[in-house]
N, C-alpha and C positions, 0 to 999 in steps of 0.2 A: 448838761445836757446838750448835745449837738445837734442843730438842725439845717439840713440841707433841703433845697426847694430845686425842683426839677419842672421847668416849665415848657410844655410842648405846645405848639398850636397845628393844628390840622387843617390847613385850609380847604383840602377838598372835602372835609366832613360839613358839609354846608346843606340844611335844608328849611325852608321856611312852612309850616304848617299851621301859623299863628298861634304857637306855644310861646314864642320869645326865643330869648337864649338862655341856654342850661347849660351847666358843669357837669362834664364827666369824669369821673376820677380812674384813672390807670389802674390797673390790678396786678400786684405783685405775684408772679408766677413762680421764682428762684430767687434765694436768698442764701447765700452761703456767707456766712461771718468768719470763719475760720476758727469760731470759740473752743469747739473741742474734736475737730477732727477736719480733713480737706477732701470729704466725700464730694464725689459728682466731677471731681478732676480726675484726670487719667495721666499718667505718666509712663516713665521705663518700665514701670512692674507690669503695667497693663499693656503697651505697646513698644516694643524695644525703638530706642533713639528719639523718645518723647521725654525727655529731660526729667526732672525730680521734684516735687513737691512734697513737703513738712509744714504741718501744723505746728506752730511755735507757740508759747507763752508770751505776753507782751515782756518787753526788756530781754527774752532768752533768744535761744536759736544762735546761729552763727553771726548773725548780723546784730543782736543785742537791740535792737529798736522797739520802740514803746508802739503798740498797737495803733492804726488810724483811730478805731475805738475799739472800745469792749475789752477783755482781757487775752485775747489771741489773734495772731494772722496767721499768714503763710510765708515762709522761703521757698524761693524757686531757684534750682539751678540746671544749668545746659549740660546732659551728657551724652555720650554717643561718639561715634569715631567722626573727626574731622571731614566735613563736608557733609554729614549724612546725621546732622542731629538738630532737634528742636527742642523747644519748650514742652510743657502740659498743655492739655487744652480741655474744655469742658461744653458739654452738650446742653448746658442748663437744664430743664425741666426735660429735655428731648425735643429734636427737629420738626419743624411746622412746616406744613406742605400750603396750609391756606392762610394767605394774607389775613393777620388779625384786626388792622386797622391802625396800626402804628405800635412801635415797640422802642422802648429807649434800655440797652444794655449799659453797666455801671461796673467800674473795677476802680480800687483805689490802688494806687502803686507809690511807692516812697523812691523819690528821684534823688539824686547824690550828686551835687554838683562837684564833687574831689574824684568821680570816677576819672579811669585812665584815659588819654586820647584814643579815641577810635572804639572804644567800648560803647555799646548800646544794646537797644531789644526794638523788637516789633510784637506789635498787640492787633490782632486781627478779630472782627464779628464779620463773619459771613452770613450772606442772604442765600435760605434754600431756595429752589425752584417748586414751582406746583406740580412738576413731576417728580419730587423728591430726592432730586440730586442738586449738587451744588451749583450755586448761582454765579454770586461775586462775592469776593472780600473786601472790606474797607478797613484799612491796616494805618495804625500810628505807627510812626518812626520816631524813636529816639536814640541821639548819638551824641557822646562827647565830641564834637568835631574838632578834627585834627587841625584843620588851615584857621579856623576863628578862635579856638579854645573854650567855646562855649557848649553847654549842655543845649541841644536843640530839640524841639518836637515839632512834626510834619504830618502829613497823612497824605495816602493815596490808595489806590486798589491792589498794589502788586508786594511782594517781596522778595527779595533773593538769597533771603535768610542770612545776613549779614548786616552790620550797621550800614545804615545810608551816610555817605559823607556830602553829600549835595544838599543837604537841607538847607544851606544858607541860599541857595539859588532860587528856593521854593517858597510857598506862603510858609510861615515857621515861626515859633515862638521862643524866644531865649528866657530859660530857667534862671532865675533872679538868686535862688537860694535852695538849698536841700529841704525837703519836707514831702509830707504826703499830699499826692495831688489825686482828681478824680479825672480817669479816663471813661468820656460818655460817648455813647454811638445810640444816634435818634435816627430812628426808621420813621419816615412818612411819604405821604405821597406830594411829590412835586408841584402839583396843581395842575397837571395835565395828564393824571393819571399813570406816571411813571415813578420808581421808588428814587428818593432821594434820602441820604444819609450825611448827617452834620457829626463830623468828629470834633467833640468839643472837650476842650480842657479846662478844669474848674480847680480853684483853690480850695481849703477843708473849710471856709465859709460858703461855698457854693458861687463864687464869683465867676463869671466866664472869662478866662484868661485867651483864649484861641480857639479858632473853629475854621474848618475846611469841609466844606459840601461836594460832595460828590453825586453826581448825578448821570445816569445813560438812558436815553430814552427809549432803547431796546427793553429794558425793564418795567413792561408793562406790568403793573399792578393785577388787573383782571385775568389776566390769560397766563402769565409767565412767572411771578414771582410768587413763592410762598412765605414763608416767615424766618425765623433764624434757624442757623446752623449752628456753628461753633463760636466758642471764644477761644483764642488760642494764640498764645504766646511763640509764636513762630521760630524766635531766636533769644537767646538771653545772652549774649558776647559780653558778660561782666563778670569778673573775678570774684568768686565768692555769692554770685545771683543776687536776684532783687526780691524784695518785701510786697505781698498784696494782701488786700483786706478787702471787706466788704464788695463782694460780688453779687450783682442783681440783675434781673431782668424784670421788667413791667410791660405789659401788653394794654392796648384800648379795646372798646368794642369794635365790633365789624360795624364798617360804613353803613351797610343794608339796616342794619339792626336801628342804628342811632337815626336814620332817614325816617325811620316807622314814627319815631319820636318827634321829629320835626326839629331836629337840633341845629343850632345857627351859629357858626364863629365859633365851634367848639375849642375850650382850652382844658388842657391835661393837667392837672396840678398834683404833684405828688411828694410827699413830705417822707423823709427820712429819720428814723431817731434810732441814736443808739445808747 
């Protein structure tokens, strides 16, 4: 059995009403393990130019990889006219226009250090606005860097739908070995009422390898930010595609509800079993 711990501290969810410190648990609202299908992910069959996703058995498919957990995973390829292509996307269990108090989105992706120079992919999880419209992207970049020869991981708020070749100049991580890695987006109150997102890279044991925090003061949780929008592989420029597994979304209770309970120093702990 594999055990992965996700720990998220929401500094803004603090209230003291004489009840002491209590622990609240995240609620898992979405889980696609790709054991039998790839439902909940949309591709070229649904919208032209959005790549291809197929559920495959562990050890099977084009890439022949053992699943991160369980007996199945998914393989993703980019399709479409050059300059007008991207990868598949998911709406999780639906877009949210109300800030839920915190969120963690997670996806396992197999990284291969033998990918050709210049190959790579981007993964975005976007925040929705309280008006129901797209608010902001939070993007992982993965590139087999041409200049350094290393497989690099970085993060930003934008994508140009091509592998980034400047990650070595930014906050980045050098992938030391091929294998499954967990890409985690943690959404929380920065402490001033604005949205902050940690882009975390973890190994199969849950250890944190890399983190990039993105925050914009204009993303006010009380009036501007809603909840999640999509999880989107905005480009997959890798011959043969990539493998993904264990796509989840957890949300935590509304801050207002927690305040009524007098929760102080809230810590959210979630365990995932395969």
